[in-house]
N, C-alpha and C positions, 0 to 999 in steps of 0.2 A: 489333378495339378496344373491350371493353365498357366499362371503366372512364371514371366521366364526368369523372372529377380525371385521368387519363391524354389524357384529349381534350380538356381544359380546358387542358393545361398545352403541350399539342404545339400546339393552334392559336394558344395566347397565347406562345408563344415564339418559332412562325414570324413571327406580325403584329409583336414588337419585335421580332425578327432584321431581318425587310424593310427595316420604316418606320424601325432606326437606320439601315441601308444603306442605303438611303433618302437618307436624310438627309446621311449620311456623305458619298455622293456628289455631291449636291447644294451640298451645303458646299463642298464640294471642289474641282468648278468655279465655285463663285461665288467662291472667293476667289481663284483662279487667274486670273480675269476682272480684280478688284476691285485686284487687287496691279498687273498690267498695267496697268489705267489710272494707278494711284498711282506706277509708274516712266515711264508717257509724261508724270506731271504734274512729278515730277521732271526729265524733259527740259526741257521746258520753264520751270522757275523757274532752272535754272541758265542757262538762256538770258538770260532777262529778269535775271541777275543780272549778267552779263557786259555788258551791250548797255551802260554809262556807261563801258567801258576798253579799247575798239575800237582807242582812241587809244594808247593804251597795250598794244598787244597785244603787241611783243617782250617785256615786263617780265610781264605774266600770270603770279599762278603759282597753280599748280592743286596741290592735294593729290597725296601723293606718291599711286604706283600701291595698289589694296585688294585687288589678286588679281583678285579673279572681279567686283568691283566695276568694271574700268576703263572709262573714257570714252575718245572720242576728241572732240578742242574743236578747231576748225578755223574759221579767222578769214578772208574776206575784205574786201578795203577797196571801195572803190564802182568801181575801176577792173576788178574782178575779179580782183586779185593776192591770192591766198593770202599773208597776214601773219604769220598764229602755227597752229602746230601744237602740241595740249599734249604727244603719245604719240609724236615718233617711229617707237618700234619698231611700231608699230600700224598695220593699213593706212591707206592715207590713201584720203581719200574725195575721186576727181578729177569731183565735180558737186557745184553747188550746187541744194538742193532747199530751199524755202519749208512750214513745216506740218509736217505727221508724215507722214513716209515707210518704207517698207519694203527696202534695200537690201541687194546680195550683194556681200560684200568677198571676194576669194580663197576662195569656194566656200563661204559661211558668210552665214548671214541677220544683218542688223543693222537695228537701229530707232533714225531718225535722225530730228529735230526741226530746221529752221533760222529762224531769225528776222531779218528782212528789218529795220534800223533806217536811219538817215539816214546815216550813216557807213560803212556798210559790212552783209555779212550773217556771223551768226554761229551755227555749223553742230555739234550734238554728239550724237554717236551711240553705240549701247550693244551687246553682241552678245545677239543673240535668246538664245541660248542662256546666259549670262548671270541676264540676268531670267529665261527658265524655271524653271533651277534656283533661283535664289533667293523665288519664287513655289512652286513645290514645296513647299519648308520650309517656308513659312508656313503651306500650305495644311495639312499634315500636322501643324502644332503643333497646329491648329485642330481636325482632323478626328477623331487619334489621342486624347484625349479621350472622344471620341463613344463609340469604337470600345473604352476600357477601361470604361467605365459599362456594357457589352451584361450583360458576367456579373451585374452589381448590379440589374440589369432585370431578369432573368432569376431572380435570387433572393427579388426583390421579387414577382413573377406567381405562384411559387411559391407564398412568404406566405401571399399576399390568396386563392388558390384555395383554399388548406388550411384558410384561416380561415373564405372565405366556403362549403364543404361541413362545414364543423361541426356545426350542425343537422341534416342529413342523418345525420352519425354517432352522433350525441345520440339521433338517432328510430331506428337500428337498434338503437341499444344499449338502449333502453327497451323493444322489441321484442322483443330477444333474451332481455331477465331476465324476458320472461313465459314458464306454459306456460296448461294446459288450464283450471286451477283459479286464475288470474289473471287477469280478462280487467277488470278498472278502466280506465278511460279515460285515454288520455296526456294529458299535460298540453300547452297550445298556448300557455303564458306565454311572452312576449319569444322566439316564434320568428318567424323572417322569412315576408311576403307570401305567399311563393311554396313554401313549405317547410305554410301555415297548410290549405290543399283536403287533401295526403297524408294530416295526421296527422286532419283532420277525417273523411276517407271511414274511417280506420283503427280510428276512435274508432266511426263509425257500424259498421262491421263486427263489431268486438269488443262493439257493445249485441246485434245480431243473434246470433250466437256466443252473448251470456249468454242471451240468450231461448232460442235452442236448447236449450241444454244442460240450463238449468232446466225446460223443456217434458218435453225426453228423460226427465231426473232423474222429474220427476214421473209423467210414460208408465208409467217400469216400475217407478215404486212402487205405483202406480193398478194395473196389470197385475199385478204380484204378488200384489196385495192380491185380485183378483176371478179369478184361477185356483184361488186356493188355497182356496177354496169350490169348485168341480166336481171339483179333485183330489181333497179329501176324502171329496167324495159316493161319488166312484169307489171309491176305498177301502173306504169303509163297505159298497158296495152289490158288493164282491166279497168283501166277508167276512158278509155276508148271505147268500149265492148258497152260501161253501162252509159255512155253516151247515143249509142250506134242507132240512129233515127228508125231503120225499117230490118229488118230481115235478113237483107241480103248488105247490109253491111256489119251487122254482130256476128254472119259468117264466116266473114274478112277476120272481122277482128279477134273472132274465134282460133281461128287460122293463127295468125299472127300470134296470139297467146298460145297454141301450142308450140307454134316456133321457137320462140324466147322460152318457154319451157324445157325441151328439148335439147336448148343451147345451156342454158341452165344445169342440168340433168349432166350433159355432156360435159361442162368444167368439172361439175363438182365429180363427179368421176374418175376426170384425171385429176385433181388433185388431192383424191385420195391414193391412185396409183401410183402419185409421186410419192407422195408418201408412205408410201409404203413400200417403195423399193431407194430410199433413202439408204446411205450406208451408214448411217448411225443408228439405224432402228436394229430392235433383235433379226438376228444372224435367220435367214434361211432354213428350210429342210431341202437339203440337196439328195438329189437321186438320179439313180442313171436314166435318163433322159433320149427317146429318139428325137434330134432335132427335127427330122421329115415333121415328125407325126406331128409337133409342136408346130409347127410352120401350117401346115394343114389345117386345126385348128384355129390358126389366128386368121387365115383367110378366110372360112367359113365365118366370122365373125363381121367381115365386109363385107361379105356377096354381094346381100343388096345392097347396101350402097353404091357397088360397082354397078350391079344390074340397070339402077336408077340414073347412072349416070351414062348407060353404055359403054361401059368400059373392061375392056378384054382383059380378064382376070386369068391369070395360068399359073402352074408350080411346078417346075421342075425337080424333082429331090431322088437323090440315093439314097435309099431305104438302112436301114443298121447305121447310120454315123448318129454316134453317140457321144454326150456330153454330160458332164454332173450340174447338175442345176434344178433348179426349181420348176417342175412343168411349168405352172400358174402364170409366174414369171415371166419365161420365154414366150406362154403366147402374148403374154402381155407388150411386148416387147414384135413381136412380128404383126400386132392387131395396129400398135401404134404404128408401123413403118408401113404397110399397108396401108392405112386410112389415110396418111398424109400426102401417099402418093396417088391415091383414088382421088383423094378432095382437089389437088393441083393440077392432075392431067383434065388435058378436058376433054367436053364427051367423044366418044369417038378413039382414046387413044386406046394403050395400050400399059398393062404393069405385070412386068416377069417378076414368079419370086424363085429360087433355086436355090439347090440345098447339094454341095458336094463338098469333097475331102480334100484337101490342100496340105503338104507334108505334112506337122503334129497340127494341125486346125483341121474344124470342121466350120465350113463358112457358111455363111448365110446373104446371099444375096436377093438386093429387091431395085431394079430399073424399071421406071418408067419415061414416057414421052409427054412431060409435062413442060415445063420452062427449065428446069435447072434450078439450083442453086450459085448465085455468082461467085469466084474464089472469095472475095473478101470479106461474105457472110457466109461462110462457110464454117466458123470457128464459135461463131454468136449464134448461131442457129439454137446450138446446146442450153443456152440460156432458157432460164423459165421465161416464161409471158414474151418471149421475144417475137415480133413479128416482123418482118421485111415488110418495107412501105410500099413495093411493087407488086405485093401476093396482091391475088382477086379476089381467094377464098378465105372468108373468116374464120379463124379456129381460135384456141386457146392458149397458146402462145407454148404449150406443155408438150406435147410428144413428142421431139427429139429430145428432150429434159429427161421424161420418163424413159426413154429406148437407152441417155447415155448412165444411169441411175443401176438398170437393171444391166447393162452390160460391164460395168464395173465390179456390180455383187458377182458377177460371174466369170473374173479375171478374160472377158473380152475386150477386141479394140475394133473400133467403129470409124473407117471412112469411110469419106464423102468424094465422090469423082463425078464425071461426064458420060454419063450413056452414050451408046454407039447414035441414039436416034436426036441426040441432043438434051435428051430431059438427065436426072439426078440418078446417079448409081452407088445405094449403100449397098454394104459388105460389112459384116461383124463378124468376124474372125474369132470361134473359141477354141478353149485348148479342149483337142481329143480326150474321151474317156478311157483309159486303161482297158 
């Protein structure tokens, strides 16, 4: 049974029914006990009311037989002789008892009370069967209303449960009316305290979805804008290739077309890498990764570019520097940092990568001998498609954006500074794996 309402109704109805039946049973037995005590008191009061009339025993008038309420009244004088019997047709009590006593007359139980006076003994008896019948009737008159109230209590429980779950139905209806374009937060006014955490979490989820959709729309818009230029360049290069009058110009046009294709491929790869690195994407599979090994793999991806530009690319690593992360994402982070450093370092320059331990962090450092980044631009270079006006090397403007996204998913901190030789010094600090 998955319905909260059904579970509550069944549980509360069973609870109310059990308590009602228990109360009815206890009340029934209590009334039986109290009625028996009341009948005993009645026997004693009758005996007390007759104690002054023992001398008039032959002329005592007892009320006529009331059917099931019949009593037997017997009086003995001081000599033990029976001087009075109220109901000659009823069983005779042939023994004198004082106080309360249970007797067996003609195979039936009787309840008797004997009172000793100065003139003799008064004894009054009543059939137990009559007492029990009267007691059960009195108990039933008390218990039956309790039983009849049970349906009313069940209806009240159903009404209370329905009203108590009304805020949940309201929240469900509000969520049902939303779509991908309606991500405004839900109202929390006049909500029960127990429902507020649920609505607050839903609002936080809607806020995250809003940010994710906004980032996605911005990404798609920027990507479409950035892809338009290389695709236009490809079309122009194809037209130039078709119009080339001789083999020399065709070879030159083919080379420019190949370069344009490479730039388009690089841009698409960067876009895909950025999309995979976004915090809104599915969680990465983290494992214990040696940062030095990931750095070596990232450097290997840029080795050919460094050779082509005559860049001295080196790695200084401390082995066994472990962090919790995704190996492929870390390789992409290093590749983008080193690729940026190689591209913006003049030919014959140096790019140095270093992995070291610092306090509780594992630190990756990339230094180059390029022009560096002005302090005013160091915050903006992490924005997508941002290119510095003074940059000589054409790029996608996505490298550092990818680095930032991967670092955020790994809980790392990225700092930009000035290298000792005047170039850029990038520091990525990762929490060490315990």
